[in-house]
Backbone of each chain as ProteinMPNN parsed JSONL, in Angstrom:
{"seq_chain_A": "MSTLHLIRQSAFTSNDFAQCLSVLDHQDSVVLMDDGCYNLKHSLMDSLIKRVGGSVNINIIASHAQARAIEIITAVNTIEISDVVELTFTHNKVITWQ", "coords_chain_A": {"N_chain_A": [[10.431, -94.542, -56.74], [9.411, -93.902, -54.179], [9.3, -94.508, -50.588], [7.678, -94.858, -47.569], [8.332, -95.158, -44.14], [7.115, -96.525, -41.118], [7.829, -96.256, -38.68], [7.743, -97.652, -35.581], [8.711, -98.981, -32.895], [10.539, -99.111, -29.877], [14.136, -98.6, -30.991], [15.774, -99.542, -28.431], [15.39, -102.098, -27.241], [14.375, -103.466, -29.889], [15.378, -104.268, -32.753], [14.267, -103.627, -35.346], [14.448, -101.087, -36.547], [16.515, -100.386, -36.903], [16.798, -102.441, -39.242], [14.859, -101.034, -40.882], [16.478, -98.598, -41.079], [18.822, -100.118, -42.825], [16.968, -100.514, -45.42], [16.456, -97.672, -46.278], [16.137, -95.536, -48.66], [16.814, -92.524, -49.966], [15.094, -90.65, -51.015], [13.078, -91.531, -49.82], [10.694, -91.113, -46.782], [10.609, -91.079, -43.492], [8.614, -91.251, -40.447], [8.596, -91.248, -37.021], [6.631, -92.886, -34.103], [4.22, -94.151, -31.287], [6.378, -95.85, -29.684], [8.39, -95.444, -31.362], [8.907, -92.861, -30.794], [11.1, -92.583, -29.086], [13.8, -93.308, -30.085], [14.728, -91.18, -31.267], [16.435, -90.953, -29.49], [18.55, -91.98, -29.97], [21.784, -93.774, -31.36], [21.539, -94.71, -33.831], [20.381, -92.891, -34.533], [21.36, -90.741, -34.842], [23.196, -91.076, -37.294], [21.021, -91.386, -39.388], [20.543, -88.94, -39.351], [23.187, -87.174, -40.108], [23.448, -88.429, -42.184], [23.238, -89.013, -46.362], [23.722, -85.834, -46.308], [21.268, -85.668, -44.756], [19.038, -85.409, -45.902], [17.144, -86.975, -46.62], [13.189, -87.111, -45.21], [12.197, -86.457, -42.265], [9.553, -87.161, -39.545], [8.448, -86.462, -36.722], [5.668, -87.794, -34.226], [3.965, -85.001, -32.451], [2.262, -85.126, -30.204], [3.186, -87.73, -29.444], [5.142, -88.067, -28.804], [5.635, -86.446, -26.641], [3.895, -86.884, -24.731], [5.625, -89.176, -24.108], [7.688, -87.668, -22.532], [9.649, -86.407, -24.605], [12.285, -84.467, -25.867], [11.98, -82.426, -28.898], [14.311, -82.584, -31.074], [16.069, -80.304, -33.727], [16.237, -81.56, -35.892], [14.77, -83.004, -36.963], [11.438, -83.225, -38.149], [8.356, -82.46, -37.331], [5.31, -83.058, -36.71], [0.809, -83.796, -37.648], [-0.596, -86.771, -35.935], [-2.932, -86.685, -38.478], [-1.537, -85.894, -40.566], [-0.345, -88.131, -41.618], [-1.487, -89.204, -43.57], [-1.898, -87.766, -44.575], [0.972, -88.301, -46.081], [1.079, -90.393, -47.213], [-0.768, -90.371, -49.127], [1.438, -88.919, -51.01], [3.661, -90.826, -50.799], [4.861, -94.031, -52.328], [4.47, -95.87, -51.221], [4.129, -97.734, -48.712], [5.808, -98.912, -45.363], [5.221, -100.459, -42.508], [7.214, -100.458, -39.554], [7.285, -102.93, -36.997]], "CA_chain_A": [[9.709, -95.081, -55.674], [9.761, -93.358, -52.226], [8.438, -95.674, -49.442], [6.705, -93.8, -46.569], [8.611, -95.897, -43.25], [6.444, -95.546, -39.377], [8.103, -96.523, -36.924], [6.217, -97.754, -34.034], [9.384, -99.69, -31.93], [11.897, -98.605, -29.873], [15.425, -99.676, -31.308], [16.993, -100.5, -27.793], [14.752, -103.372, -27.399], [14.104, -104.403, -30.934], [16.377, -103.859, -34.329], [13.152, -103.424, -36.405], [14.845, -99.293, -37.081], [18.353, -100.865, -37.78], [16.877, -102.553, -40.528], [15.175, -99.888, -41.689], [17.607, -98.234, -42.369], [19.235, -100.474, -44.174], [16.647, -100.667, -46.548], [16.014, -96.7, -46.881], [16.758, -94.456, -50.156], [17.423, -91.145, -49.937], [13.604, -89.879, -50.94], [12.064, -91.754, -48.557], [10.04, -90.358, -45.496], [10.336, -91.362, -41.625], [8.003, -91.226, -39.192], [9.028, -91.78, -35.793], [5.712, -92.712, -34.216], [4.445, -94.588, -30.278], [7.274, -96.366, -28.885], [9.15, -95.467, -32.401], [9.773, -92.348, -30.638], [12.467, -93.355, -28.214], [14.323, -93.886, -31.536], [15.066, -90.298, -31.303], [17.794, -90.419, -28.438], [18.974, -93.859, -29.949], [22.747, -93.333, -31.592], [21.153, -94.932, -34.905], [19.112, -91.149, -35.14], [22.483, -89.528, -35.501], [23.868, -91.895, -38.383], [20.559, -91.492, -40.136], [20.664, -87.169, -39.621], [24.301, -87.315, -40.865], [23.304, -89.396, -43.973], [23.159, -87.97, -47.325], [23.694, -84.407, -46.029], [19.906, -84.943, -44.726], [18.102, -85.297, -47.474], [16.127, -87.699, -45.719], [12.861, -86.217, -44.446], [11.94, -87.424, -40.523], [9.016, -86.583, -39.328], [7.696, -87.018, -35.496], [4.324, -87.308, -33.629], [3.899, -84.381, -31.768], [1.799, -85.575, -28.894], [3.141, -89.647, -28.355], [6.919, -87.153, -28.071], [5.16, -85.536, -25.433], [3.419, -88.167, -23.693], [7.094, -89.843, -23.273], [8.409, -86.821, -22.053], [11.187, -86.736, -25.711], [12.334, -83.624, -26.193], [12.694, -82.762, -30.421], [15.168, -81.752, -31.764], [15.273, -79.427, -34.333], [16.198, -81.676, -37.359], [13.306, -83.543, -37.366], [9.72, -82.172, -38.59], [7.194, -82.686, -35.808], [3.911, -83.304, -36.973], [0.164, -84.669, -35.892], [-1.566, -87.816, -36.403], [-3.293, -86.627, -39.12], [-0.597, -85.844, -41.623], [0.699, -89.105, -41.518], [-2.24, -89.302, -43.417], [-1.316, -87.166, -46.38], [2.173, -88.794, -46.781], [0.393, -91.873, -47.43], [-0.102, -90.414, -50.799], [2.998, -88.242, -51.31], [4.895, -91.881, -51.207], [4.213, -94.754, -53.383], [4.384, -97.502, -51.326], [4.671, -97.775, -46.9], [6.829, -99.91, -44.547], [5.026, -100.386, -40.571], [8.137, -101.47, -39.001], [6.458, -103.181, -35.367]], "C_chain_A": [[10.352, -94.575, -54.945], [8.927, -94.663, -51.721], [8.326, -94.575, -47.757], [7.538, -95.288, -45.396], [7.652, -95.269, -42.091], [7.053, -97.277, -38.833], [7.708, -96.711, -35.48], [7.298, -98.293, -33.236], [10.291, -98.799, -31.36], [13.736, -99.41, -30.617], [16.886, -100.282, -29.516], [16.386, -101.706, -27.789], [14.196, -104.236, -28.73], [15.305, -103.622, -32.225], [15.411, -103.316, -35.536], [13.548, -101.806, -36.875], [16.253, -99.72, -37.458], [17.656, -101.352, -39.292], [16.019, -101.763, -41.329], [15.893, -98.833, -42.237], [18.571, -98.866, -43.12], [18.806, -100.666, -45.053], [16.151, -98.977, -47.35], [16.8, -96.34, -48.177], [16.591, -93.453, -49.454], [16.059, -90.489, -50.143], [12.504, -90.8, -50.266], [11.641, -91.205, -47.399], [9.954, -91.296, -44.279], [9.394, -91.353, -40.912], [7.559, -91.948, -38.288], [7.154, -91.71, -34.831], [5.232, -93.622, -32.722], [5.755, -95.063, -29.838], [8.513, -96.181, -30.07], [9.983, -93.994, -31.83], [11.484, -92.008, -29.869], [13.564, -93.431, -28.945], [15.698, -92.6, -31.343], [16.546, -89.599, -30.116], [18.949, -91.603, -28.953], [20.671, -93.087, -30.889], [22.686, -93.969, -33.17], [20.65, -93.369, -35.569], [20.483, -90.244, -35.899], [23.205, -90.093, -36.689], [23.032, -91.388, -39.944], [20.488, -89.644, -40.589], [21.942, -86.958, -40.293], [24.191, -87.782, -42.525], [22.751, -89.015, -44.956], [22.461, -86.382, -47.692], [21.787, -84.37, -45.688], [18.85, -84.631, -45.205], [16.477, -86.177, -47.36], [15.037, -87.224, -44.914], [12.281, -87.535, -43.143], [11.515, -86.845, -39.646], [9.21, -87.656, -37.798], [6.703, -86.793, -34.658], [4.448, -86.598, -32.356], [3.624, -85.014, -30.492], [2.377, -86.809, -28.775], [5.336, -88.61, -28.894], [6.624, -86.652, -26.919], [4.986, -86.331, -24.841], [4.767, -88.521, -22.82], [8.228, -88.5, -23.301], [10.139, -86.206, -22.876], [10.374, -85.335, -26.081], [12.405, -84.12, -27.944], [13.5, -82.145, -30.723], [14.889, -81.359, -33.153], [15.678, -80.24, -36.133], [14.911, -82.954, -37.815], [11.764, -82.5, -37.477], [8.765, -82.419, -37.731], [5.766, -82.178, -36.5], [2.59, -84.303, -36.627], [0.271, -85.873, -36.928], [-2.228, -87.993, -37.84], [-2.927, -86.495, -40.149], [-0.229, -87.31, -42.45], [-0.639, -89.622, -43.167], [-1.67, -89.51, -45.267], [0.381, -87.946, -47.093], [1.775, -89.819, -47.453], [0.282, -92.212, -48.861], [0.669, -89.585, -51.293], [3.523, -89.267, -51.426], [4.104, -92.986, -51.958], [4.063, -95.979, -52.975], [4.389, -97.259, -48.941], [4.864, -99.419, -46.089], [5.753, -99.633, -43.045], [6.143, -101.129, -40.116], [7.721, -101.373, -37.754], [6.813, -104.474, -35.38]], "O_chain_A": [[11.579, -94.609, -54.849], [8.202, -95.478, -52.292], [9.078, -93.742, -47.252], [7.336, -96.428, -45.815], [7.383, -94.073, -41.97], [6.844, -98.485, -38.719], [7.449, -95.937, -34.558], [6.789, -98.075, -32.137], [10.817, -97.881, -31.99], [14.151, -100.568, -30.574], [17.964, -100.869, -29.429], [16.978, -102.535, -28.48], [13.711, -105.367, -28.672], [15.806, -102.498, -32.247], [15.827, -102.676, -36.501], [12.752, -101.336, -37.687], [16.911, -99.225, -38.373], [17.923, -100.751, -40.333], [16.315, -101.71, -42.523], [15.947, -98.333, -43.361], [19.156, -98.262, -44.02], [19.562, -101.03, -45.954], [15.679, -98.876, -48.483], [17.868, -96.813, -48.567], [16.207, -93.528, -48.286], [15.845, -89.625, -49.293], [11.282, -90.658, -50.283], [12.596, -90.635, -46.872], [9.159, -92.235, -44.257], [10.012, -92.199, -40.265], [6.702, -92.831, -38.288], [6.506, -90.666, -34.891], [6.246, -94.316, -32.653], [6.342, -94.03, -29.517], [9.588, -96.716, -29.802], [11.16, -93.766, -32.105], [12.517, -91.407, -30.165], [14.543, -93.691, -28.247], [16.918, -92.756, -31.291], [17.201, -88.564, -29.987], [19.966, -91.949, -28.351], [20.66, -91.865, -31.031], [23.708, -93.794, -33.833], [20.606, -92.95, -36.725], [20.603, -89.52, -36.888], [24.017, -89.269, -37.11], [23.55, -91.123, -41.029], [20.411, -89.177, -41.726], [21.724, -86.397, -41.367], [24.738, -87.482, -43.586], [21.622, -88.567, -44.754], [21.614, -85.895, -48.44], [21.055, -83.479, -46.119], [17.975, -83.795, -44.979], [15.332, -86.042, -47.791], [15.419, -86.816, -43.818], [12.086, -88.75, -43.122], [12.181, -86.137, -38.891], [9.692, -88.776, -37.626], [6.64, -85.651, -34.204], [4.868, -87.142, -31.334], [4.525, -85.405, -29.749], [2.049, -87.24, -27.669], [6.421, -89.087, -29.227], [7.55, -86.418, -26.143], [5.944, -86.758, -24.196], [5.034, -88.354, -21.63], [9.285, -88.418, -23.927], [11.183, -85.82, -22.351], [9.222, -84.992, -26.347], [12.657, -85.235, -28.402], [13.404, -80.922, -30.63], [13.916, -81.761, -33.79], [15.479, -79.7, -37.221], [14.483, -83.468, -38.848], [11.348, -81.452, -36.981], [8.765, -83.509, -38.302], [5.383, -81.025, -36.694], [2.683, -85.245, -35.84], [0.804, -86.026, -38.027], [-2.193, -89.081, -38.415], [-3.698, -86.859, -41.037], [0.081, -87.442, -43.634], [-0.27, -90.657, -43.722], [-1.375, -90.253, -46.202], [0.728, -88.036, -48.271], [2.383, -90.038, -48.5], [0.644, -93.15, -49.571], [0.449, -89.541, -52.504], [4.267, -89.141, -52.399], [2.897, -92.889, -52.182], [3.726, -96.958, -53.642], [4.86, -96.301, -48.328], [4.319, -100.517, -46.204], [5.64, -98.474, -42.645], [6.137, -102.355, -40.232], [7.648, -100.286, -37.18], [6.498, -105.21, -34.445]]}, "seq_chain_B": "MTQKEQKSSGASPQESVLAIINSKAPFSSSHGKDALDVALIFASFEQKVSLFFQGDGVYQLMDKQDGSLLGMKDYLKTFSAFEFYDIEDIYVCQQSLVNRQLGEDFHIDNVQVLSSIEFGLALNRHQHVLRF", "coords_chain_B": {"N_chain_B": [[30.117, -105.844, 15.121], [30.26, -107.922, 13.902], [27.21, -109.325, 14.458], [26.099, -107.138, 13.799], [25.988, -107.933, 10.964], [24.67, -110.698, 10.839], [22.37, -110.411, 11.704], [21.538, -108.678, 9.174], [21.946, -110.662, 7.553], [20.179, -113.053, 8.476], [17.947, -111.699, 8.363], [17.662, -110.579, 5.546], [16.512, -113.15, 4.074], [13.275, -113.593, 4.73], [13.171, -110.713, 4.221], [13.224, -109.423, 1.748], [11.136, -110.74, -0.428], [10.316, -111.072, -3.248], [10.693, -109.342, -6.133], [10.435, -107.613, -8.69], [10.62, -106.877, -12.085], [11.141, -104.792, -14.311], [11.356, -104.854, -17.706], [9.888, -103.004, -19.692], [8.45, -100.273, -22.187], [6.957, -97.651, -21.104], [3.34, -96.77, -22.537], [2.679, -98.553, -24.896], [2.079, -100.688, -24.566], [0.408, -103.695, -22.584], [1.988, -104.725, -20.331], [3.441, -102.776, -18.503], [1.525, -101.934, -16.793], [0.539, -104.362, -16.236], [2.686, -105.117, -13.742], [2.653, -103.457, -11.927], [-0.279, -103.628, -10.286], [0.189, -106.287, -9.735], [2.597, -105.428, -7.653], [1.129, -104.16, -5.944], [-1.101, -105.261, -5.217], [0.487, -107.439, -3.655], [1.991, -106.296, -2.006], [-0.674, -105.536, -0.539], [-1.31, -107.399, 0.844], [0.672, -107.326, 2.591], [2.757, -108.363, 1.862], [6.768, -108.273, 0.739], [8.167, -105.69, -1.748], [9.925, -105.422, -4.279], [10.87, -102.888, -6.697], [12.466, -103.417, -9.686], [13.571, -101.376, -12.247], [14.804, -101.625, -16.042], [16.011, -101.765, -19.059], [14.259, -100.51, -21.721], [12.299, -100.18, -19.803], [13.108, -98.113, -18.67], [12.041, -95.74, -18.537], [9.247, -95.653, -17.544], [9.832, -94.081, -15.41], [10.656, -91.635, -15.68], [10.067, -88.141, -15.471], [7.467, -85.83, -16.782], [5.852, -86.713, -18.053], [3.215, -87.652, -20.038], [0.518, -89.423, -19.907], [-2.335, -88.711, -20.973], [-2.408, -88.106, -23.216], [-2.353, -90.498, -25.087], [-4.69, -90.474, -25.109], [-5.274, -92.249, -23.02], [-5.971, -93.851, -19.324], [-3.201, -92.811, -17.159], [-1.79, -95.204, -15.203], [1.026, -94.545, -14.808], [0.501, -92.405, -13.012], [-0.143, -93.336, -10.546], [2.407, -94.547, -9.329], [3.068, -92.777, -6.953], [1.709, -94.14, -5.121], [3.194, -95.67, -3.776], [4.555, -95.577, -1.49], [2.733, -95.048, 0.43], [1.853, -98.123, 0.356], [3.841, -98.918, 1.426], [6.271, -99.649, -0.803], [9.04, -99.695, -0.746], [11.858, -99.9, -1.813], [13.485, -98.8, -4.226], [14.872, -99.883, -7.596], [17.508, -98.681, -10.053], [18.526, -99.225, -13.609], [21.824, -97.891, -14.391], [22.935, -98.804, -16.141], [21.072, -98.028, -18.193], [19.55, -96.541, -18.352], [21.853, -93.941, -19.364], [22.405, -95.31, -21.208], [19.836, -94.811, -23.059], [20.183, -91.8, -22.705], [19.3, -90.597, -20.263], [18.553, -88.621, -18.088], [18.429, -88.213, -14.254], [15.683, -87.895, -13.897], [13.066, -88.838, -12.241], [10.107, -89.232, -11.168], [9.122, -89.879, -8.912], [10.066, -90.747, -5.235], [12.799, -91.656, -3.6], [14.395, -93.301, -5.868], [16.259, -95.673, -6.575], [18.739, -95.317, -7.86], [21.521, -97.665, -9.297], [24.631, -99.314, -9.979], [25.459, -101.628, -13.252], [26.96, -104.147, -11.402], [25.986, -103.906, -8.787], [22.552, -103.556, -9.303], [22.441, -105.765, -10.1], [22.959, -108.096, -8.084], [21.322, -106.926, -5.85], [18.82, -108.248, -6.655], [19.699, -110.433, -6.689], [19.481, -110.539, -4.336], [16.388, -112.016, -3.161], [14.154, -113.538, -3.14], [12.247, -114.615, -5.39], [11.247, -113.776, -8.135], [9.968, -111.92, -11.179], [9.097, -110.706, -13.911], [8.506, -109.005, -16.147]], "CA_chain_B": [[30.019, -106.318, 12.901], [29.32, -109.766, 13.519], [26.413, -109.048, 14.73], [25.135, -107.018, 12.335], [26.063, -109.003, 9.538], [23.909, -111.854, 11.265], [21.356, -109.682, 11.497], [21.407, -108.676, 7.899], [22.338, -112.739, 6.405], [19.54, -113.944, 8.684], [16.765, -111.896, 7.607], [16.797, -110.775, 3.905], [14.869, -113.582, 3.412], [12.139, -112.703, 5.2], [13.05, -108.398, 3.715], [13.313, -109.908, 0.538], [10.511, -111.434, -1.171], [9.188, -110.754, -4.145], [11.265, -108.555, -7.248], [9.596, -107.197, -9.853], [11.607, -106.314, -12.901], [10.229, -103.866, -15.346], [11.291, -103.982, -18.882], [8.93, -102.499, -21.202], [8.114, -98.486, -22.055], [4.565, -97.281, -20.77], [2.68, -97.065, -23.052], [2.982, -98.841, -26.531], [1.937, -102.764, -23.861], [0.041, -103.052, -20.61], [3.183, -104.493, -19.197], [4.188, -101.896, -17.6], [0.563, -101.647, -15.69], [0.539, -105.435, -15.265], [3.528, -105.157, -13.168], [2.159, -102.592, -11.031], [-1.073, -104.394, -10.322], [0.909, -107.434, -8.691], [2.918, -104.791, -7.091], [0.311, -103.326, -5.229], [-1.687, -106.675, -4.743], [1.244, -108.415, -2.719], [1.917, -104.911, -1.161], [-1.51, -104.86, 0.503], [-0.859, -108.59, 1.781], [2.06, -107.215, 3.562], [4.283, -109.232, 1.31], [7.565, -107.0, 1.19], [7.944, -106.136, -2.781], [10.6, -104.751, -4.708], [10.819, -103.067, -7.954], [13.48, -103.06, -10.602], [13.319, -100.836, -13.474], [15.811, -102.136, -16.675], [15.697, -101.658, -19.785], [13.094, -99.729, -21.458], [11.713, -99.95, -18.32], [13.317, -96.893, -17.325], [10.745, -94.94, -19.451], [8.22, -95.446, -16.889], [10.219, -93.59, -13.669], [11.044, -90.719, -16.05], [9.401, -87.037, -14.863], [7.142, -85.759, -17.473], [5.391, -87.709, -19.217], [1.443, -87.114, -19.87], [-0.88, -90.935, -20.874], [-3.967, -88.573, -20.864], [-2.125, -86.991, -24.56], [-2.915, -90.723, -25.397], [-5.886, -90.978, -24.533], [-5.075, -93.739, -21.786], [-5.521, -93.741, -18.373], [-1.745, -92.35, -16.71], [-1.192, -95.565, -14.379], [2.282, -93.601, -14.07], [0.31, -91.247, -11.216], [-0.13, -94.657, -9.157], [3.401, -94.768, -8.597], [3.248, -92.077, -6.145], [0.991, -94.891, -3.771], [4.134, -96.932, -3.778], [4.921, -95.113, -0.38], [1.521, -95.881, 1.712], [2.237, -99.258, 0.56], [4.835, -99.411, 1.694], [7.336, -100.218, -1.406], [10.124, -99.042, -0.976], [12.931, -100.456, -2.947], [12.572, -99.189, -5.838], [16.305, -99.418, -8.397], [16.866, -98.343, -11.656], [20.199, -99.545, -14.173], [21.852, -97.217, -14.628], [23.637, -98.14, -17.702], [20.32, -98.147, -18.997], [19.237, -94.577, -17.863], [22.973, -94.008, -20.346], [22.834, -95.521, -23.046], [19.234, -93.796, -23.678], [20.438, -90.381, -22.245], [18.213, -90.297, -20.015], [19.306, -88.06, -16.62], [18.222, -88.825, -13.175], [14.891, -87.131, -12.9], [12.226, -88.721, -11.842], [8.661, -88.894, -10.929], [8.851, -90.607, -7.542], [11.12, -90.245, -5.198], [13.222, -92.867, -3.288], [14.68, -93.893, -6.441], [18.189, -95.918, -6.019], [20.116, -95.575, -9.571], [22.52, -98.626, -9.662], [25.329, -99.966, -11.248], [25.228, -102.839, -13.148], [26.669, -104.967, -10.666], [25.234, -104.032, -7.674], [21.987, -103.44, -9.5], [22.951, -108.02, -10.203], [23.447, -108.281, -6.059], [20.214, -106.131, -4.784], [18.003, -108.408, -7.794], [20.28, -111.482, -5.529], [18.775, -110.823, -2.634], [15.267, -111.746, -3.114], [13.215, -115.236, -3.834], [11.392, -115.006, -5.915], [11.405, -112.522, -9.27], [8.487, -111.785, -11.363], [9.59, -110.29, -14.918], [6.984, -107.763, -17.367]], "C_chain_B": [[29.582, -107.095, 12.962], [28.496, -109.616, 13.796], [25.589, -108.738, 13.771], [25.113, -107.226, 11.073], [25.361, -110.464, 9.738], [22.99, -111.307, 10.913], [20.937, -109.495, 10.288], [21.184, -110.031, 6.897], [20.349, -112.725, 7.234], [17.547, -112.992, 8.436], [16.464, -110.778, 6.43], [16.245, -111.973, 3.318], [13.595, -113.419, 3.24], [11.313, -111.365, 4.452], [12.54, -108.818, 2.268], [12.656, -110.508, -0.609], [10.058, -112.059, -2.716], [10.324, -109.379, -4.775], [10.192, -108.708, -8.557], [10.503, -106.529, -11.349], [10.824, -105.565, -13.818], [10.878, -103.495, -17.047], [10.922, -103.145, -20.099], [8.677, -100.822, -21.449], [6.368, -98.964, -21.509], [4.206, -97.918, -21.349], [2.286, -97.644, -24.542], [2.168, -100.796, -25.511], [0.839, -102.229, -22.534], [0.765, -103.873, -19.951], [3.223, -103.997, -17.887], [2.303, -101.62, -16.029], [0.252, -103.174, -15.386], [0.937, -105.362, -13.817], [3.14, -104.656, -12.088], [1.052, -102.792, -10.167], [-0.587, -105.591, -9.353], [1.554, -106.608, -8.517], [2.679, -104.345, -6.059], [-0.763, -104.52, -4.509], [-0.174, -107.425, -3.891], [1.442, -107.269, -1.747], [0.83, -105.274, -0.539], [-1.631, -105.966, 1.459], [0.056, -108.48, 2.371], [3.411, -108.332, 3.039], [5.494, -108.075, 0.734], [7.526, -107.046, -0.609], [8.947, -104.864, -3.544], [10.543, -104.068, -6.074], [12.242, -102.562, -8.092], [12.987, -102.836, -11.862], [15.264, -100.544, -14.851], [15.367, -102.396, -17.737], [14.436, -100.193, -20.615], [12.1, -99.463, -20.848], [11.937, -98.473, -17.022], [12.583, -95.853, -17.197], [9.866, -94.866, -17.955], [8.769, -94.904, -15.224], [9.862, -92.01, -14.887], [9.505, -89.449, -15.951], [8.996, -86.324, -15.933], [6.094, -85.965, -18.358], [3.569, -86.919, -19.117], [0.714, -88.469, -20.653], [-2.133, -90.079, -21.338], [-3.811, -88.078, -22.656], [-2.851, -88.343, -25.194], [-4.198, -91.345, -25.676], [-5.623, -92.244, -23.643], [-5.165, -93.226, -20.482], [-4.092, -93.468, -17.754], [-1.776, -93.574, -15.793], [-0.216, -94.914, -13.688], [1.871, -92.984, -12.632], [0.72, -92.599, -10.02], [1.141, -94.954, -8.625], [3.765, -93.823, -7.139], [2.348, -92.964, -4.751], [2.051, -95.439, -2.995], [4.966, -96.182, -2.112], [4.341, -95.555, 0.587], [1.569, -97.501, 1.083], [3.139, -100.318, 1.002], [6.186, -100.408, 1.271], [8.368, -98.88, -1.037], [11.885, -98.706, -1.465], [12.841, -100.368, -4.024], [14.378, -99.131, -6.772], [16.149, -99.271, -9.61], [18.312, -98.919, -11.669], [20.416, -98.608, -14.282], [22.592, -96.879, -15.937], [22.368, -97.671, -18.938], [19.797, -97.199, -18.994], [20.74, -94.098, -19.251], [23.26, -94.66, -21.395], [21.493, -94.693, -23.632], [19.273, -92.224, -22.809], [19.802, -89.948, -21.87], [18.95, -89.864, -18.576], [18.552, -89.111, -15.444], [16.462, -88.276, -12.278], [13.153, -87.765, -13.311], [10.682, -88.63, -11.332], [8.016, -89.022, -9.987], [10.185, -90.618, -7.258], [11.689, -91.622, -4.476], [13.685, -93.864, -4.055], [16.179, -94.174, -6.286], [18.171, -96.115, -7.59], [21.13, -96.732, -9.12], [23.076, -99.581, -10.336], [25.004, -101.461, -12.188], [25.109, -103.681, -12.67], [26.015, -105.153, -9.734], [23.552, -103.956, -8.284], [21.349, -105.338, -9.598], [22.22, -108.357, -9.008], [21.96, -107.866, -5.802], [18.934, -107.133, -6.101], [18.17, -109.808, -7.108], [19.39, -111.596, -4.786], [17.145, -111.089, -2.118], [15.038, -113.296, -3.656], [13.069, -115.278, -4.211], [11.199, -113.672, -7.236], [10.305, -113.1, -10.773], [9.135, -110.359, -12.703], [8.173, -109.19, -15.936], [8.04, -106.936, -18.595]], "O_chain_B": [[28.564, -107.379, 12.33], [28.178, -109.872, 12.635], [24.769, -109.38, 13.115], [24.342, -106.772, 10.228], [25.49, -111.318, 8.861], [22.566, -111.55, 9.784], [19.887, -110.084, 10.036], [20.501, -110.249, 5.897], [19.401, -112.406, 6.516], [16.429, -113.504, 8.383], [15.387, -110.194, 6.313], [15.608, -111.953, 2.264], [12.913, -113.204, 2.239], [10.158, -111.019, 4.202], [11.45, -108.458, 1.825], [13.278, -110.799, -1.63], [9.626, -113.15, -3.086], [10.727, -108.531, -3.979], [9.504, -109.584, -9.082], [10.983, -105.407, -11.18], [9.665, -105.944, -13.981], [10.919, -102.374, -17.555], [11.529, -102.783, -21.108], [8.835, -100.204, -20.396], [5.438, -99.772, -21.501], [4.291, -99.145, -21.318], [1.515, -96.981, -25.236], [1.896, -101.82, -26.138], [0.581, -101.198, -21.913], [0.387, -103.986, -18.785], [3.115, -104.449, -16.747], [2.25, -101.268, -14.851], [-0.298, -103.374, -14.303], [0.161, -105.458, -12.867], [3.237, -105.385, -11.101], [1.183, -102.171, -9.112], [-1.078, -105.707, -8.23], [1.595, -106.239, -9.69], [3.52, -104.068, -5.203], [-1.082, -104.492, -3.321], [-0.656, -108.515, -3.582], [0.976, -107.417, -0.617], [1.249, -105.516, 0.593], [-1.954, -105.777, 2.632], [0.524, -109.512, 2.851], [4.427, -108.815, 3.539], [5.061, -107.007, 0.3], [7.036, -108.058, -1.11], [8.749, -103.657, -3.401], [10.028, -104.864, -6.859], [12.955, -101.849, -7.386], [12.269, -103.584, -12.525], [16.257, -99.83, -14.709], [14.403, -103.16, -17.801], [13.988, -99.208, -20.029], [11.17, -98.717, -21.153], [11.585, -98.051, -15.92], [12.402, -95.155, -16.199], [9.972, -93.813, -17.326], [8.256, -95.237, -14.156], [8.777, -91.439, -14.778], [8.335, -89.71, -16.232], [9.998, -85.881, -16.494], [5.672, -85.269, -19.282], [3.038, -86.056, -18.418], [0.427, -88.455, -21.85], [-2.961, -90.646, -22.05], [-4.799, -87.755, -23.316], [-3.858, -88.065, -25.844], [-4.572, -92.36, -26.264], [-6.067, -93.306, -24.078], [-4.538, -92.188, -20.271], [-3.568, -94.546, -18.034], [-1.827, -92.899, -14.764], [-0.244, -94.65, -12.486], [2.487, -92.989, -11.566], [1.521, -92.707, -9.092], [1.189, -95.563, -7.556], [4.651, -94.183, -6.364], [2.342, -92.516, -3.605], [1.953, -95.673, -1.79], [6.119, -96.55, -1.888], [4.84, -96.232, 1.486], [0.979, -98.155, 1.944], [3.271, -101.542, 1.029], [6.844, -101.231, 1.908], [8.342, -97.65, -1.083], [12.672, -97.76, -1.446], [12.401, -101.176, -4.842], [15.066, -98.169, -6.432], [15.151, -99.536, -10.281], [19.082, -99.118, -10.729], [19.424, -97.882, -14.343], [22.846, -95.85, -16.562], [22.534, -97.198, -20.062], [19.436, -96.923, -20.138], [20.169, -93.932, -20.329], [24.139, -94.578, -22.252], [21.724, -93.925, -24.566], [18.239, -91.715, -22.376], [19.289, -88.964, -22.403], [19.768, -90.596, -18.017], [18.217, -90.287, -15.582], [16.091, -88.229, -11.105], [12.359, -87.404, -14.18], [10.307, -87.47, -11.161], [6.857, -88.65, -9.799], [11.153, -90.565, -8.017], [11.092, -92.667, -4.734], [13.669, -95.031, -3.663], [17.074, -93.378, -6.0], [17.624, -96.987, -8.265], [21.661, -96.27, -8.11], [22.55, -100.439, -11.044], [24.281, -102.317, -11.677], [24.098, -104.378, -12.753], [25.422, -106.213, -9.53], [22.941, -104.533, -7.385], [20.287, -105.874, -9.283], [21.079, -108.815, -8.96], [21.322, -108.858, -5.45], [18.022, -106.365, -6.409], [17.15, -110.456, -6.876], [18.626, -112.537, -4.57], [16.665, -110.616, -1.087], [15.721, -113.955, -4.44], [13.437, -116.401, -4.556], [10.983, -112.541, -6.801], [10.034, -114.228, -11.185], [9.526, -109.256, -12.322], [6.945, -109.109, -15.933], [7.541, -106.178, -19.426]]}, "name": "protein", "num_of_chains": 2, "seq": "MSTLHLIRQSAFTSNDFAQCLSVLDHQDSVVLMDDGCYNLKHSLMDSLIKRVGGSVNINIIASHAQARAIEIITAVNTIEISDVVELTFTHNKVITWQMTQKEQKSSGASPQESVLAIINSKAPFSSSHGKDALDVALIFASFEQKVSLFFQGDGVYQLMDKQDGSLLGMKDYLKTFSAFEFYDIEDIYVCQQSLVNRQLGEDFHIDNVQVLSSIEFGLALNRHQHVLRF"}
C-alpha cells in the first residue's frame, strides 16, 4: 500500500509536515505544493532526504516554488500540477496535509 | 544628551502610533494583503505606521517572487509604494530569517534587520499593535 502525501503548509508555522514524516512509509511519495514549498529549507527536509537511502520519492510543484523564489535542490523532482493527477493513480491513497 | 533624550522620549508616543506585524507567508492566505491595505489606509490619513515582519511573514519581503505564476495579483509589488506613503520604519526579525535559511535579499529598500531583542524593543515603542 503506497500513499501520496500532499504537503501544503509551511513547517515553520505548523507541525503538519512533522506529522506526515512520522507516518511516512518507504514506498510513499511526497509532493510539496503551495506553502509546503517552503519546507525545502526546513531541517526536517534534510532528515527526509537522508532517510532510507533516499528511496522516498519527493516532488515539488515548479510554479509554486518559482513564485516563492525558492531554489529547487537536486534531491527533489520538479513536477507540474497536472502531474499530481498521474500520481494519484499510481498510489493507493492520498493524504492532504493542511 | 539630556536634551536629546527628552526629545526622543517626548516625541515617541506621537511618532510611533501603530505597529503592524506580518506573520504569514504571502500567497496562501489574504493576511498579507489585508495588512498592506490597513497600513496604506492609516498612512494616507498621515498616521505613522511601522511594519514588522516575523515568522513566515519574512517571506513577504524576499526578492524574486512572482505571484502572477499562481494566477493572482501580486500585491507585493505595492510594497515599493511605502516610501511614497511615508512608511519608513520596516523591521525584520533576524532570527526568523536565519531559521528559514534566508539572506537579506529584499525586494524593497530601507528594511532594518533586528535581533530578537531589538525587534521586541522596537515593537514596544508603539501604542497600538495589529497582527496579521
